[in-house]
C-alpha positions as CSV (number, residue, x, y, z in Angstrom):
1,M,0.0,0.0,0.0
2,A,2.9,2.4,0.9
3,S,4.6,1.6,-2.4
4,T,1.6,2.7,-4.4
5,S,0.9,5.8,-2.3
6,S,4.4,7.1,-2.7
7,P,4.4,7.2,-6.5
8,D,1.0,8.9,-6.3
9,R,2.4,11.6,-4.1
10,N,5.4,12.1,-6.4
11,R,3.2,12.4,-9.5
12,S,1.0,14.9,-7.6
13,R,4.0,17.0,-6.8
14,F,5.3,16.8,-10.3
15,V,2.0,17.8,-11.8
16,R,1.6,20.8,-9.4
17,L,5.2,22.0,-10.1
18,Q,4.6,21.6,-13.8
19,A,1.3,23.5,-13.7
20,R,3.0,26.3,-11.6
21,L,5.8,26.5,-14.1
22,N,3.5,26.6,-17.0
23,E,1.6,29.5,-15.3
24,E,4.8,31.5,-14.9
25,L,5.9,30.8,-18.5
26,L,2.5,31.8,-19.8
27,A,2.6,35.1,-17.9
28,E,6.1,35.8,-19.3
29,F,5.0,34.9,-22.8
30,V,2.0,37.3,-22.6
31,L,4.3,40.1,-21.3
32,Y,6.9,39.9,-24.0
33,A,4.3,39.3,-26.7
34,M,2.6,42.5,-25.6
35,I,5.9,44.3,-25.8
36,V,6.4,43.2,-29.4
37,V,2.8,44.2,-30.3
38,V,3.1,47.6,-28.6
39,V,6.4,48.4,-30.3
40,L,4.9,47.5,-33.7
41,L,1.8,49.6,-33.1
42,I,3.9,52.6,-32.0
43,A,6.2,52.2,-35.0
44,L,3.2,52.1,-37.4
45,R,1.4,55.0,-35.7
46,L,4.3,57.4,-34.7
47,G,7.4,56.2,-36.5
48,G,10.2,58.7,-36.2
49,S,8.3,60.9,-33.8
50,F,8.9,58.2,-31.2
51,F,11.9,56.2,-32.4
52,N,14.6,58.9,-32.3
53,Q,17.5,59.3,-29.9
54,T,16.1,62.3,-28.0
55,N,12.8,60.6,-27.3
56,L,14.2,57.2,-26.4
57,V,16.7,58.8,-24.0
58,S,13.8,60.7,-22.5
59,V,11.9,57.4,-21.9
60,L,14.9,56.0,-20.1
61,E,15.3,59.2,-18.0
62,Q,11.7,58.9,-16.8
63,V,11.9,55.3,-15.8
64,P,13.8,55.3,-12.4
65,E,11.1,56.4,-9.9
66,F,8.4,54.5,-11.8
67,A,10.5,51.3,-11.7
68,L,11.4,51.7,-8.0
69,F,7.8,52.1,-7.0
70,S,6.8,49.1,-9.2
71,L,9.6,46.9,-7.7
72,A,8.5,47.9,-4.2
73,M,4.9,46.9,-5.0
74,A,6.1,43.6,-6.6
75,L,8.0,42.7,-3.4
76,A,4.9,43.1,-1.4
77,M,2.8,41.1,-3.9
78,A,5.4,38.2,-3.7
79,S,4.1,37.3,-0.3
80,G,0.4,37.9,-1.2
81,G,0.3,41.4,0.2
82,I,0.2,44.9,-1.1
83,D,1.8,48.2,-0.1
84,L,-0.5,51.2,-0.6
85,S,1.8,53.5,1.4
86,I,4.8,53.7,-1.1
87,I,3.9,57.1,-2.4
88,A,3.3,58.5,1.1
89,V,6.6,57.0,2.3
90,A,8.4,58.6,-0.7
91,N,6.8,62.0,0.0
92,L,7.5,62.1,3.7
93,S,11.1,60.8,3.5
94,S,11.8,63.3,0.7
95,I,10.3,66.1,2.8
96,F,12.8,65.1,5.6
97,A,15.6,65.3,3.0
98,A,14.4,68.6,1.6
99,E,14.2,70.2,5.0
100,I,17.8,69.1,5.8
101,M,19.2,70.3,2.5
102,T,17.6,73.7,2.6
103,N,18.3,74.3,6.3
104,P,20.9,77.1,6.5
105,V,22.2,76.0,9.9
106,I,22.9,72.4,8.7
107,V,24.4,73.6,5.4
108,D,26.8,76.0,7.3
109,A,27.8,73.3,9.8
110,A,28.2,70.4,7.4
111,G,28.8,72.1,4.1
112,A,26.7,71.5,0.9
113,G,28.0,68.0,0.4
114,G,27.6,67.0,4.0
115,A,24.1,68.3,4.1
116,I,23.2,66.3,0.9
117,A,24.7,63.1,2.4
118,L,22.9,63.6,5.7
119,A,19.6,64.4,3.9
120,C,19.9,61.2,1.7
121,A,20.8,59.1,4.7
122,A,17.8,60.5,6.7
123,A,15.4,59.9,3.8
124,L,16.5,56.3,3.3
125,L,16.6,55.4,6.9
126,S,13.2,56.9,7.6
127,A,11.7,55.2,4.6
128,T,13.1,51.9,5.6
129,A,11.7,52.4,9.1
130,M,8.2,53.3,7.7
131,G,8.3,50.1,5.6
132,A,9.4,48.0,8.5
133,L,6.5,49.4,10.6
134,N,4.1,48.1,7.9
135,G,5.7,44.6,8.2
136,L,5.6,44.7,12.0
137,V,1.9,45.6,12.1
138,I,1.1,42.8,9.5
139,V,3.2,40.1,11.2
140,R,2.8,40.9,14.9
141,F,-0.8,42.0,15.0
142,G,-2.2,40.0,12.1
143,V,-3.6,43.1,10.3
144,P,-4.3,42.5,6.6
145,P,-1.7,44.2,4.4
146,L,-4.4,46.2,2.6
147,V,-5.6,47.7,5.9
148,A,-2.2,48.2,7.4
149,T,-0.7,50.0,4.5
150,L,-3.8,52.1,3.8
151,S,-3.6,53.2,7.4
152,T,0.1,54.1,7.3
153,M,-0.5,55.8,4.0
154,L,-3.0,58.2,5.6
155,L,-0.7,58.6,8.6
156,W,2.4,59.6,6.5
157,F,0.3,61.9,4.3
158,G,-1.1,63.6,7.3
159,L,2.3,64.0,8.9
160,G,3.8,65.4,5.7
161,S,1.0,67.9,5.3
162,G,1.5,69.0,8.9
163,L,5.2,69.5,8.5
164,T,4.9,71.5,5.3
165,G,1.5,73.1,5.8
166,G,0.6,71.8,2.3
167,V,3.2,74.0,0.7
168,G,5.9,72.6,-1.6
169,L,9.6,72.7,-0.5
170,T,11.9,74.1,-3.2
171,G,15.5,75.2,-3.8
172,M,17.5,72.0,-3.6
173,P,21.3,72.3,-4.1
174,A,22.3,72.4,-7.7
175,V,24.8,69.4,-7.2
176,F,21.9,67.2,-6.0
177,V,19.6,68.2,-8.8
178,S,22.2,67.8,-11.6
179,A,23.3,64.3,-10.3
180,L,20.2,62.8,-11.8
181,G,21.2,64.0,-15.3
182,A,24.6,62.2,-15.4
183,K,25.1,60.0,-18.5
184,I,27.5,57.5,-19.9
185,G,27.4,58.4,-23.6
186,V,23.7,58.9,-24.2
187,V,22.5,56.4,-21.6
188,P,21.4,57.9,-18.3
189,M,23.5,56.8,-15.4
190,S,20.3,56.4,-13.3
191,F,19.0,53.8,-15.7
192,L,22.3,51.8,-15.6
193,V,22.2,51.8,-11.8
194,L,18.6,50.7,-12.0
195,I,19.5,47.7,-14.2
196,V,22.2,46.6,-11.7
197,L,19.7,47.0,-8.8
198,F,17.0,44.9,-10.6
199,V,19.5,42.1,-11.6
200,G,21.1,42.0,-8.1
201,L,17.8,42.0,-6.1
202,S,16.1,39.5,-8.5
203,F,19.1,37.1,-8.1
204,Y,19.1,37.5,-4.4
205,V,15.4,37.0,-4.0
206,R,15.5,33.9,-6.2
207,R,18.5,32.3,-4.4
208,S,18.1,33.4,-0.7
209,I,16.2,32.0,2.2
210,F,14.5,35.4,2.4
211,G,13.2,35.1,-1.1
212,K,12.1,31.5,-0.7
213,S,10.3,32.4,2.5
214,I,8.2,35.2,1.1
215,F,7.3,33.3,-2.1
216,L,6.4,30.2,-0.1
217,Y,4.3,32.2,2.2
218,G,2.5,33.8,-0.7
219,E,1.8,30.4,-2.3
220,N,0.6,28.6,0.9
221,K,0.5,30.6,4.1
222,V,-0.4,27.7,6.4
223,A,2.2,25.3,5.0
224,A,4.9,28.0,5.1
225,L,4.4,28.5,8.9
226,F,5.3,24.8,9.5
227,T,8.5,24.8,7.3
228,G,10.8,26.2,10.0
229,L,11.7,29.1,7.7
230,P,11.9,32.6,9.3
231,I,8.6,33.7,7.7
232,G,7.8,36.6,10.1
233,R,11.3,38.1,9.8
234,S,11.3,37.7,6.1
235,L,8.0,39.5,5.7
236,I,9.2,42.4,7.9
237,I,12.3,42.6,5.8
238,S,10.3,42.6,2.5
239,Y,8.2,45.6,3.6
240,A,11.3,47.3,4.9
241,L,12.9,46.9,1.5
242,S,9.7,48.1,-0.1
243,G,10.0,51.3,2.0
244,L,13.6,51.7,1.1
245,L,12.9,51.4,-2.6
246,A,10.1,54.0,-2.1
247,G,12.5,56.3,-0.3
248,C,15.0,56.0,-3.3
249,A,12.1,56.9,-5.6
250,G,11.3,59.9,-3.5
251,L,14.8,61.2,-3.7
252,V,14.7,60.7,-7.5
253,M,11.5,62.8,-7.7
254,L,13.0,65.4,-5.4
255,A,16.0,65.8,-7.8
256,R,13.8,65.7,-10.9
257,F,11.3,68.3,-9.8
258,N,13.7,70.3,-7.5
259,S,10.8,70.4,-5.1
260,M,8.7,68.1,-2.9
261,K,5.1,68.3,-1.7
262,V,2.6,65.8,-0.3
263,G,0.8,64.1,-3.2
264,F,3.7,64.2,-5.6
265,G,3.7,61.0,-7.7
266,D,0.2,59.8,-6.6
267,T,-0.5,58.5,-10.1
268,F,2.4,56.1,-9.7
269,L,0.4,54.0,-7.2
270,L,-2.1,52.7,-9.7
271,Q,0.6,52.3,-12.3
272,A,2.9,50.3,-9.9
273,I,0.0,47.8,-9.3
274,L,-0.6,47.6,-13.0
275,V,3.1,46.9,-13.7
276,A,3.4,44.3,-11.0
277,V,0.4,42.4,-12.3
278,L,1.5,42.8,-15.9
279,S,5.0,41.5,-15.1
280,G,3.5,38.2,-13.9
281,M,3.3,38.8,-10.1
282,D,0.4,36.9,-8.7
283,P,-1.8,39.2,-6.5
284,Y,-2.3,36.2,-4.2
285,G,1.4,35.7,-4.0
286,G,3.9,32.9,-4.6
287,R,4.5,33.6,-8.3
288,G,6.5,36.0,-10.4
289,R,9.9,37.2,-11.4
290,L,11.2,40.6,-10.2
291,L,13.3,41.1,-13.3
292,N,10.2,41.1,-15.5
293,V,9.0,44.2,-13.6
294,L,11.6,46.3,-15.4
295,A,10.4,45.0,-18.8
296,A,6.8,45.9,-17.8
297,V,7.9,49.4,-16.7
298,L,9.6,50.0,-20.0
299,L,6.5,48.9,-21.8
300,L,4.2,51.2,-19.9
301,Q,6.6,54.1,-20.0
302,A,6.8,53.8,-23.7
303,V,3.0,53.8,-23.9
304,E,2.9,56.8,-21.6
305,N,5.3,58.6,-23.8
306,A,3.3,57.7,-26.9
307,F,0.1,59.1,-25.2
308,T,2.0,62.4,-24.6
309,I,3.0,62.6,-28.2
310,E,-0.6,62.0,-29.3
311,G,-1.7,64.7,-26.9
312,F,-3.9,62.6,-24.5
313,S,-5.2,64.5,-21.5
314,P,-4.2,63.3,-18.0
315,Y,-7.9,62.3,-17.4
316,A,-7.8,60.1,-20.5
317,K,-4.6,58.5,-19.3
318,K,-6.0,57.6,-15.9
319,M,-9.1,56.1,-17.5
320,I,-6.8,54.0,-19.8
321,W,-4.6,52.9,-16.9
322,G,-7.7,51.8,-14.9
323,G,-9.1,49.9,-17.9
324,L,-5.8,48.2,-18.5
325,L,-5.5,47.2,-14.8
326,L,-9.0,45.7,-14.9
327,L,-8.2,43.9,-18.1
328,F,-4.9,42.3,-16.8
329,M,-6.4,41.3,-13.5
330,T,-9.3,39.6,-15.3
331,F,-7.0,37.9,-17.6
332,N,-4.8,36.8,-14.7
333,F,-7.8,35.2,-12.9
334,F,-9.0,33.6,-16.2
335,V,-5.5,32.0,-16.6
336,R,-5.6,30.7,-13.1
337,R,-8.9,29.0,-13.7
338,I,-7.5,27.3,-16.9
339,V,-4.4,26.1,-15.1
340,A,-6.4,24.8,-12.1
341,R,-8.6,22.8,-14.4
342,A,-5.6,21.4,-16.3
343,L,-4.0,20.6,-12.9
344,T,-7.1,18.7,-11.8
345,A,-7.4,16.8,-15.1
346,A,-3.7,15.9,-15.0
347,F,-3.8,14.8,-11.4
348,T,-6.9,12.7,-12.0
349,G,-5.2,11.1,-15.0
350,A,-2.1,10.4,-13.0
351,R,-4.0,8.6,-10.3
352,G,-6.0,6.7,-12.9
């Protein structure tokens, strides 16, 4: 009896693994097929108006903060969660940085370079702490990620509004602002740094105990708790990383706009969720590749740029992003149903 049950279990595991793999490969195929289709449509519609060096470099220059927010959202989704506070974290941490960089007392005491370094450190440390607070609330008190991050989002927005009085902070040091425009040849340095970050973090998450823990928790929360893996610690770290990435995005926005105000970048929240889903991250957790997030960001940034060339209004853009999110989420659930049926049929056939 034992000899027959063991092969059945092995077949079951194989079928489930194969179905999961097929689901990931299908999501990747859809993403890269969409990239090809969109590039062809843009080429037919806009031609040289889009595919010229000036415009393509502009696309790459606009990617960093969008990509960082999307990566932060994807990390939260890997465990089956969501982080609605990333924009508020970016705003508040950058307000801290702006206050330090424009404070005459600090600039006189530490010099312009010292003030910039202190401001960046304060922004990144505070952003990491805000992200870690999300993780602590979720892990230690069992608050659902949606509720926890929505609450902290309102908290950070309120604190930022209180600190600034709703007025934007301006006048950042020229060295800080110009650093974002550095290039190697025609390629923005910020984009090259972004590629290194994506490759490094994607490799680490795929290979480390931390990455295995958050993806396993996303796939099966109950089973993950009995594996002996540091699930709670890994979840807190994942939200702390999400906060850190949001803080980096906030500094990029501060340098790009030479100002910071509560509410800057609020459209990135919807787009970050859209990118995470489009890249193949499962909203329920347990599936997806972080490296695909960068490809999805480039796709949507190209579409955004094409919308601008065509003269679409901001209201039309929001309507289109909302429609695309609904479409991709529906498609994702449709695919899950197909895979579930295939899994059931294959498992039944294996047992027969």
